[in-house]
C-alpha positions as CSV (number, residue, x, y, z in Angstrom):
1,M,-16.4,-34.1,65.8
2,G,-17.0,-37.0,63.4
3,A,-14.5,-37.5,60.5
4,G,-15.2,-35.4,57.5
5,I,-17.9,-33.3,59.3
6,V,-17.1,-29.6,59.2
7,T,-19.2,-27.1,61.2
8,D,-18.6,-23.6,62.3
9,T,-18.3,-23.0,66.0
10,G,-19.4,-19.4,65.8
11,D,-22.5,-20.3,63.8
12,T,-23.3,-23.2,66.1
13,G,-23.0,-21.0,69.2
14,W,-25.3,-18.4,67.7
15,V,-27.9,-20.9,66.6
16,L,-27.9,-22.6,70.0
17,G,-28.1,-19.2,71.8
18,S,-30.9,-18.2,69.5
19,A,-32.8,-21.4,70.3
20,A,-32.6,-20.5,74.0
21,L,-33.9,-17.0,73.2
22,V,-36.8,-18.3,71.3
23,L,-37.7,-20.7,74.1
24,F,-37.5,-17.8,76.5
25,M,-40.2,-16.1,74.4
26,T,-42.8,-18.6,75.5
27,P,-42.6,-17.7,79.3
28,G,-42.6,-14.1,78.1
29,L,-45.9,-14.8,76.2
30,A,-47.2,-16.4,79.4
31,L,-46.6,-13.2,81.3
32,F,-48.0,-11.0,78.5
33,Y,-51.2,-13.1,78.2
34,G,-51.4,-13.7,81.9
35,G,-51.5,-10.0,82.7
36,L,-54.2,-9.3,80.2
37,V,-56.8,-11.6,81.7
38,R,-58.8,-11.3,84.9
39,S,-57.1,-12.5,88.1
40,K,-59.2,-15.6,88.4
41,N,-57.8,-16.9,85.1
42,V,-54.2,-15.9,85.2
43,L,-52.7,-19.3,86.1
44,G,-54.8,-21.2,83.6
45,T,-53.7,-18.7,80.9
46,M,-50.1,-19.0,81.8
47,M,-50.3,-22.7,81.9
48,Q,-51.4,-22.8,78.3
49,S,-48.1,-21.3,77.3
50,V,-46.0,-23.3,79.6
51,A,-47.7,-26.6,78.7
52,A,-47.0,-26.0,75.1
53,I,-43.2,-26.2,75.8
54,A,-43.6,-29.8,77.0
55,I,-46.4,-31.1,74.7
56,V,-45.1,-29.7,71.4
57,S,-41.5,-30.5,72.2
58,V,-42.4,-34.2,72.5
59,V,-44.6,-34.1,69.4
60,W,-41.8,-32.4,67.5
61,V,-39.2,-35.0,68.3
62,L,-41.6,-37.9,67.6
63,A,-43.0,-36.8,64.3
64,G,-43.3,-33.0,63.8
65,Y,-39.7,-32.4,62.7
66,T,-39.6,-35.0,60.1
67,L,-42.9,-33.9,58.6
68,A,-41.6,-30.4,58.4
69,F,-38.0,-30.9,57.4
70,G,-37.7,-34.5,56.2
71,P,-37.0,-35.3,52.6
72,D,-39.6,-33.6,50.4
73,V,-42.5,-35.7,49.2
74,G,-44.3,-34.0,46.3
75,G,-43.7,-30.4,47.7
76,V,-46.4,-31.2,50.3
77,I,-44.9,-32.9,53.3
78,G,-41.6,-34.1,54.6
79,G,-40.8,-37.8,54.6
80,L,-40.3,-40.0,57.6
81,A,-36.5,-40.3,57.5
82,H,-36.2,-38.4,60.8
83,L,-39.0,-40.0,62.7
84,G,-38.1,-39.9,66.4
85,F,-35.2,-37.6,65.5
86,R,-33.5,-40.5,63.7
87,G,-30.4,-39.3,61.9
88,V,-30.5,-35.9,63.7
89,G,-27.0,-35.7,65.0
90,E,-23.7,-34.0,64.3
91,A,-23.8,-34.0,60.5
92,P,-25.4,-30.8,59.2
93,H,-28.8,-30.5,57.5
94,A,-28.8,-29.1,54.0
95,L,-30.7,-26.0,55.1
96,A,-28.1,-25.2,57.7
97,P,-24.7,-26.5,56.4
98,T,-22.5,-24.9,59.0
99,V,-24.2,-26.1,62.2
100,P,-25.0,-29.6,63.6
101,H,-28.3,-31.1,62.4
102,S,-29.3,-31.3,66.1
103,A,-28.8,-27.6,66.6
104,F,-30.9,-26.7,63.6
105,A,-33.7,-29.1,64.7
106,S,-33.7,-27.8,68.2
107,F,-33.9,-24.2,66.9
108,Q,-36.9,-25.1,64.8
109,M,-38.4,-26.9,67.7
110,M,-38.8,-23.6,69.6
111,F,-40.7,-22.1,66.7
112,A,-43.1,-25.1,66.8
113,V,-43.5,-24.6,70.6
114,I,-44.6,-20.9,70.6
115,T,-46.9,-21.0,67.5
116,P,-49.8,-22.9,69.0
117,A,-49.4,-21.0,72.3
118,L,-50.2,-17.8,70.4
119,I,-53.6,-19.2,69.5
120,A,-54.6,-19.4,73.1
121,G,-55.0,-15.7,73.3
122,A,-58.2,-16.0,71.2
123,F,-60.0,-18.3,73.6
124,A,-58.5,-17.3,76.9
125,E,-60.6,-17.6,80.1
126,R,-63.1,-20.2,78.8
127,V,-61.6,-23.6,77.7
128,R,-60.7,-26.9,79.4
129,F,-57.0,-27.6,80.0
130,G,-57.3,-31.2,78.7
131,G,-59.0,-30.0,75.5
132,Y,-56.3,-27.5,75.0
133,V,-53.5,-30.0,75.3
134,A,-55.2,-32.3,72.8
135,F,-55.7,-29.4,70.4
136,I,-52.1,-28.1,70.4
137,A,-50.7,-31.6,69.9
138,L,-52.9,-32.2,66.9
139,W,-52.5,-28.7,65.5
140,S,-48.7,-28.8,65.6
141,L,-48.8,-32.0,63.5
142,I,-51.7,-31.3,61.2
143,V,-51.2,-27.5,60.6
144,Y,-47.8,-26.3,61.7
145,A,-45.6,-29.1,60.3
146,P,-47.0,-29.1,56.8
147,L,-46.9,-25.3,56.6
148,A,-43.3,-25.3,57.8
149,H,-42.5,-27.7,55.0
150,W,-44.4,-25.8,52.3
151,V,-42.4,-22.6,53.1
152,W,-39.1,-23.7,54.5
153,G,-38.6,-27.4,54.0
154,G,-38.6,-27.5,50.2
155,G,-42.4,-27.3,49.6
156,F,-44.5,-25.6,47.0
157,L,-44.8,-22.1,48.7
158,G,-41.1,-21.3,49.4
159,V,-38.0,-20.6,47.2
160,D,-38.3,-24.1,45.7
161,G,-41.9,-23.5,44.8
162,I,-43.7,-20.3,43.9
163,G,-40.9,-18.2,45.4
164,A,-42.7,-16.6,48.4
165,L,-40.3,-15.1,51.0
166,D,-40.7,-15.7,54.7
167,F,-37.5,-15.1,56.6
168,A,-38.6,-16.1,60.1
169,G,-42.3,-17.0,60.2
170,G,-44.7,-14.4,59.0
171,T,-46.8,-17.0,57.3
172,V,-45.7,-20.2,59.0
173,V,-46.1,-18.8,62.5
174,H,-48.1,-15.6,62.6
175,I,-50.7,-15.9,59.8
176,S,-51.3,-19.5,60.6
177,A,-51.7,-18.9,64.4
178,G,-53.9,-15.8,63.7
179,A,-56.1,-17.6,61.3
180,A,-56.4,-20.5,63.8
181,A,-57.2,-17.9,66.5
182,L,-60.1,-16.5,64.4
183,A,-61.5,-20.0,63.9
184,A,-61.2,-20.8,67.6
185,A,-62.8,-17.5,68.7
186,L,-65.7,-18.1,66.4
187,Y,-66.0,-21.8,67.3
188,V,-65.8,-21.4,71.1
189,G,-68.0,-18.3,71.3
190,K,-67.8,-15.3,73.6
191,R,-66.9,-15.3,77.2
192,R,-69.9,-15.2,79.6
193,G,-70.9,-11.6,80.1
194,Y,-68.8,-10.2,77.2
195,P,-68.7,-7.4,76.3
196,R,-70.9,-5.9,79.1
197,G,-68.8,-7.0,82.1
198,N,-65.4,-5.8,83.3
199,F,-62.7,-7.6,81.3
200,A,-59.9,-5.2,81.9
201,P,-56.3,-6.5,82.3
202,H,-55.7,-7.4,86.0
203,N,-51.9,-6.8,85.9
204,V,-50.5,-4.2,83.5
205,P,-46.9,-4.4,84.8
206,M,-47.0,-8.1,84.0
207,V,-48.1,-7.3,80.4
208,V,-45.2,-4.8,79.9
209,L,-42.7,-7.3,81.4
210,G,-43.9,-10.0,79.1
211,A,-43.7,-7.7,76.0
212,G,-40.2,-6.8,77.0
213,I,-39.2,-10.5,77.2
214,L,-40.8,-11.1,73.8
215,W,-38.9,-8.2,72.3
216,F,-35.6,-9.5,73.7
217,G,-36.3,-13.1,72.6
218,W,-37.4,-12.0,69.1
219,F,-33.7,-11.2,68.3
220,G,-33.1,-14.9,68.4
221,F,-36.3,-15.6,66.5
222,N,-35.4,-13.3,63.6
223,A,-31.6,-12.9,63.7
224,G,-31.2,-16.5,64.6
225,S,-33.0,-17.4,61.3
226,A,-29.9,-16.4,59.5
227,L,-28.6,-19.7,60.8
228,G,-25.1,-18.2,61.3
229,A,-23.2,-15.5,63.1
230,N,-22.9,-13.3,60.1
231,G,-23.8,-10.0,58.5
232,L,-27.3,-11.2,57.6
233,A,-28.0,-11.9,61.3
234,S,-26.8,-8.4,62.2
235,S,-29.1,-6.9,59.5
236,A,-32.1,-9.0,60.7
237,L,-31.5,-8.0,64.3
238,L,-31.5,-4.3,63.5
239,A,-34.6,-4.6,61.3
240,T,-36.3,-6.5,64.1
241,H,-35.6,-3.7,66.6
242,L,-36.7,-0.9,64.3
243,G,-39.9,-2.8,63.3
244,A,-40.9,-3.0,67.0
245,A,-39.9,0.6,67.7
246,G,-41.8,1.9,64.7
247,A,-44.9,-0.1,65.5
248,M,-45.1,1.1,69.1
249,I,-45.3,4.6,67.7
250,G,-47.6,3.5,65.0
251,W,-50.0,2.2,67.6
252,L,-49.7,4.9,70.3
253,V,-50.3,7.8,68.0
254,P,-53.7,6.7,66.7
255,E,-54.6,5.5,70.2
256,R,-53.9,8.9,71.6
257,L,-55.8,10.6,68.8
258,R,-58.8,8.3,69.2
259,H,-59.0,7.8,73.0
260,G,-57.1,10.8,74.3
261,K,-54.5,8.6,76.1
262,A,-51.4,6.6,75.1
263,T,-51.7,3.5,77.3
264,A,-49.0,1.1,78.6
265,V,-51.0,-1.9,77.3
266,G,-51.2,-0.1,73.9
267,G,-47.5,0.4,73.8
268,A,-46.7,-3.2,74.7
269,T,-49.2,-4.5,72.2
270,G,-48.0,-2.2,69.5
271,A,-44.4,-3.4,70.0
272,V,-45.5,-7.0,69.7
273,A,-47.5,-6.1,66.5
274,G,-44.3,-4.6,65.0
275,L,-42.3,-7.7,65.9
276,V,-44.9,-9.8,64.1
277,A,-45.0,-7.6,61.0
278,I,-41.2,-7.5,60.6
279,T,-40.7,-11.2,61.1
280,P,-41.2,-12.3,57.4
281,A,-39.1,-9.3,56.2
282,A,-36.3,-9.2,58.7
283,G,-33.7,-10.8,56.5
284,F,-34.7,-9.1,53.3
285,V,-35.1,-5.4,54.1
286,G,-32.9,-2.5,55.2
287,P,-33.4,-0.2,58.2
288,L,-35.7,2.4,56.7
289,P,-38.1,-0.2,55.2
290,A,-38.1,-2.0,58.5
291,L,-39.1,1.1,60.2
292,A,-41.9,1.7,57.6
293,I,-43.2,-1.9,58.1
294,G,-43.3,-1.3,61.8
295,L,-45.1,2.0,61.6
296,L,-47.7,0.6,59.2
297,G,-48.0,-2.7,61.1
298,G,-48.7,-0.9,64.4
299,A,-51.3,1.4,62.9
300,V,-53.1,-1.3,60.9
301,C,-53.1,-3.7,63.9
302,F,-54.6,-0.9,66.1
303,A,-57.3,-0.4,63.6
304,A,-58.0,-4.1,63.4
305,V,-58.3,-4.4,67.2
306,E,-60.6,-1.4,67.3
307,M,-62.9,-3.1,64.8
308,K,-63.3,-6.2,66.8
309,S,-66.3,-5.1,68.7
310,R,-68.1,-4.1,65.5
311,L,-67.4,-7.5,64.0
312,G,-68.9,-9.2,67.0
313,Y,-66.4,-11.9,67.9
314,D,-64.6,-12.3,71.2
315,D,-60.8,-12.5,70.5
316,S,-59.9,-12.3,74.2
317,L,-56.3,-11.1,73.9
318,D,-56.3,-9.8,70.3
319,A,-54.4,-12.8,68.8
320,V,-56.3,-12.2,65.5
321,G,-55.7,-8.4,65.4
322,V,-52.0,-8.7,66.2
323,H,-50.9,-12.0,64.7
324,M,-53.1,-12.6,61.7
325,V,-53.4,-9.0,60.7
326,G,-49.8,-8.2,61.6
327,G,-48.6,-11.3,59.8
328,L,-50.5,-10.3,56.6
329,V,-49.1,-6.8,56.7
330,G,-45.6,-8.1,57.1
331,A,-45.9,-10.8,54.4
332,L,-47.3,-8.4,51.8
333,L,-44.9,-5.5,52.6
334,T,-42.0,-8.0,52.2
335,G,-43.1,-8.2,48.6
336,V,-42.8,-4.4,48.4
337,F,-39.5,-3.7,50.2
338,A,-37.4,-6.9,49.8
339,S,-34.0,-6.2,48.3
340,L,-31.3,-8.5,46.8
341,A,-28.8,-6.0,48.1
342,V,-29.7,-7.1,51.6
343,N,-30.0,-10.8,50.9
344,P,-28.9,-12.2,47.6
345,A,-30.9,-15.4,48.4
346,G,-34.1,-13.4,48.4
347,A,-35.7,-11.2,45.7
348,D,-36.3,-7.6,44.8
349,G,-39.7,-6.2,45.7
350,G,-42.2,-5.5,43.0
351,W,-45.7,-6.5,41.7
352,A,-44.6,-10.1,40.9
353,Q,-43.1,-10.7,44.3
354,L,-46.1,-9.0,46.0
355,G,-48.3,-11.5,44.1
356,R,-46.3,-14.4,45.4
357,Q,-46.5,-13.1,48.9
358,G,-50.3,-12.7,48.6
359,A,-50.7,-16.2,47.3
360,A,-48.7,-17.7,50.2
361,A,-50.6,-15.6,52.8
362,G,-54.0,-16.5,51.3
363,I,-53.2,-20.3,51.2
364,T,-51.8,-20.3,54.7
365,L,-54.8,-18.4,56.1
366,A,-57.4,-20.7,54.4
367,F,-55.6,-23.9,55.3
368,S,-55.1,-23.0,58.9
369,F,-58.6,-21.7,59.4
370,I,-60.3,-24.8,57.9
371,A,-57.9,-27.4,59.5
372,T,-58.3,-25.6,62.9
373,W,-62.0,-25.8,62.7
374,A,-61.9,-29.5,62.0
375,I,-59.5,-30.1,64.8
376,L,-61.7,-28.2,67.3
377,K,-64.7,-30.2,66.2
378,L,-62.8,-33.5,66.8
379,V,-61.4,-32.4,70.2
380,D,-64.7,-31.0,71.4
381,R,-66.5,-34.3,70.5
382,V,-63.9,-36.6,72.1
383,V,-62.8,-34.7,75.3
384,G,-64.7,-31.4,75.3
385,F,-63.2,-28.0,74.7
386,R,-65.3,-25.2,76.3
387,M,-65.7,-25.1,80.1
388,P,-69.1,-25.4,81.7
389,A,-70.8,-22.1,82.6
390,K,-70.4,-22.5,86.4
391,A,-66.7,-23.4,86.0
392,E,-66.1,-20.3,83.8
393,E,-67.8,-18.1,86.4
394,S,-65.5,-19.4,89.2
395,G,-62.5,-19.1,87.0
396,V,-60.1,-21.3,85.1
397,D,-57.5,-21.3,87.9
398,L,-59.8,-23.0,90.5
399,A,-62.0,-25.0,88.0
400,E,-59.1,-26.5,86.0
401,H,-56.1,-26.3,88.2
402,G,-57.4,-26.1,91.8
403,E,-55.3,-23.1,92.8
404,A,-55.5,-19.3,93.0
405,A,-52.8,-16.9,91.8
406,Y,-52.9,-14.4,94.6
407,A,-53.4,-14.6,98.4
408,F,-53.8,-11.0,99.4
409,R,-54.0,-11.5,103.2
410,E,-53.7,-14.2,105.8
411,H,-56.3,-15.3,108.3
412,G,-54.9,-17.6,110.9
413,R,-53.0,-20.2,109.1
414,H,-55.3,-20.1,106.0
415,A,-54.7,-17.8,103.0
416,I,-57.8,-16.0,101.7
417,P,-57.9,-16.0,97.9
418,P,-59.4,-13.3,95.7
419,L,-63.2,-12.9,96.0
420,E,-63.8,-13.9,92.4
421,A,-61.9,-17.1,93.0
422,M,-64.1,-18.2,95.9
423,S,-67.2,-20.5,95.8
424,E,-70.6,-19.5,97.1
425,E,-70.1,-21.6,100.2
426,E,-66.7,-20.0,100.9
427,L,-68.1,-16.5,100.4
428,A,-71.0,-17.2,102.8
429,E,-68.5,-18.6,105.4
430,M,-66.3,-15.5,105.0
431,R,-69.3,-13.1,105.4
432,E,-70.4,-14.9,108.6
433,R,-66.8,-14.7,110.0
434,L,-66.5,-11.0,109.1
435,V,-69.8,-10.2,110.7
436,L,-68.7,-12.0,113.9
437,E,-65.3,-10.3,113.8
438,A,-66.9,-6.8,113.3
439,T,-69.4,-7.5,116.1
440,A,-66.6,-8.5,118.4
441,R,-64.6,-5.4,117.5
442,V,-67.6,-3.1,118.1
443,L,-68.2,-4.7,121.5
444,Q,-64.5,-4.4,122.3
445,A,-64.6,-0.7,121.4
446,I,-67.7,-0.1,123.5
447,G,-66.1,-1.8,126.4
448,S,-62.9,0.2,126.0
449,G,-64.9,3.4,125.8
450,I,-66.8,2.6,129.0
451,A,-63.5,1.8,130.8
452,R,-62.0,5.0,129.7
453,R,-65.0,7.0,130.8
454,G,-65.0,5.3,134.2
455,S,-61.3,6.1,134.6
456,T,-61.9,9.8,133.9
457,E,-64.9,10.1,136.2
458,E,-63.3,8.5,139.3
459,P,-60.8,11.3,140.0
460,S,-63.6,14.0,139.7
461,E,-65.8,12.2,142.3
462,S,-62.9,11.9,144.8
463,S,-62.0,15.5,144.4
464,G,-65.6,16.6,145.1
465,S,-65.9,14.5,148.3
């Protein structure tokens, strides 16, 4: 440790561990989203999450971090003091005075990684991989980094500005990603055949496993935002868990009343909706308000997803209904339930705080929607964004990545992929082969029957002679 630099080893260990937990959420998101799509699109959908880890991490180190957490410039953007992670080392950042600057920057990196990956749920099954990569790189710089500065980095929306509260990303992560998802769903348009075709999830156990990983990782997301191993982290962890638990109930009850069944996908989605809703409030509310936020968040998000078909847009995996709506519910209810008794650095709930929360939520939503639309226009013009119709029919996995997720059976030395992942030529060849195999088996069965008949008749002839 450098001379004069004092950091807390317990706080540092917790922040580093929390960074790992938040990173683990992105593969969890890949499983959650991957299970919700059709089997011909599962690899492409999972790649969108996995690719964000690499692309956004590089962008964050080069320029994203300094734009978000560099020295404040007019309450709007961070300065370039940390360009290329310059000066990000052992000495603490002012926002995290008990941990190394590099630990704080790495923790924040994982938030930057998962946020654009959330948007992919709105346009799953129909976009080019190259266009997606360009989109998330630009979005993380143009949308995410400024918003992080406005709320957390000393900008005009946070405690140094109008005083809006966002403990771990209700506005910065979820409202921004949800608004971007709405813009993307409207810009890209509906999937071919939607809603008449079969768009049911292809692997529900994968969805449940992904939701479980997200729930686990969210403890790092929210409790890690205390930036220390302390009582506030403990309070945030408990609030996070109760928010998710309450929201699962808040989703499943109206689902059962409306559709007669409480589904596994509904339970998993409801839990994620609760995790979203509790995120801005986790470090400002006690256990019972956290439970109330979860219950309301689950019920409201269920209603929002149910309204999707009436509104006529194709949000493939309900990124809008869960993240935008859940983020709005959580941000507003933070203004109702926040308590200085829980966090003296926060505020007490009331009409004034509710107004601040509403202003921050509205500004975030409008900025993200407009900027996302502009980025999509640019990316679409330069590299293309939506897949051609024929490629969409064959599936993202084959069209964009040249592979199939599942080989259900072997034929000789060649694996046969799922039918929906096969081209017309491959299907014709398989039909011809199956006809030949069936004919051969029929002839073999006839031959075996004749042989058996002959063997049974020979003894009778000999006995009668």
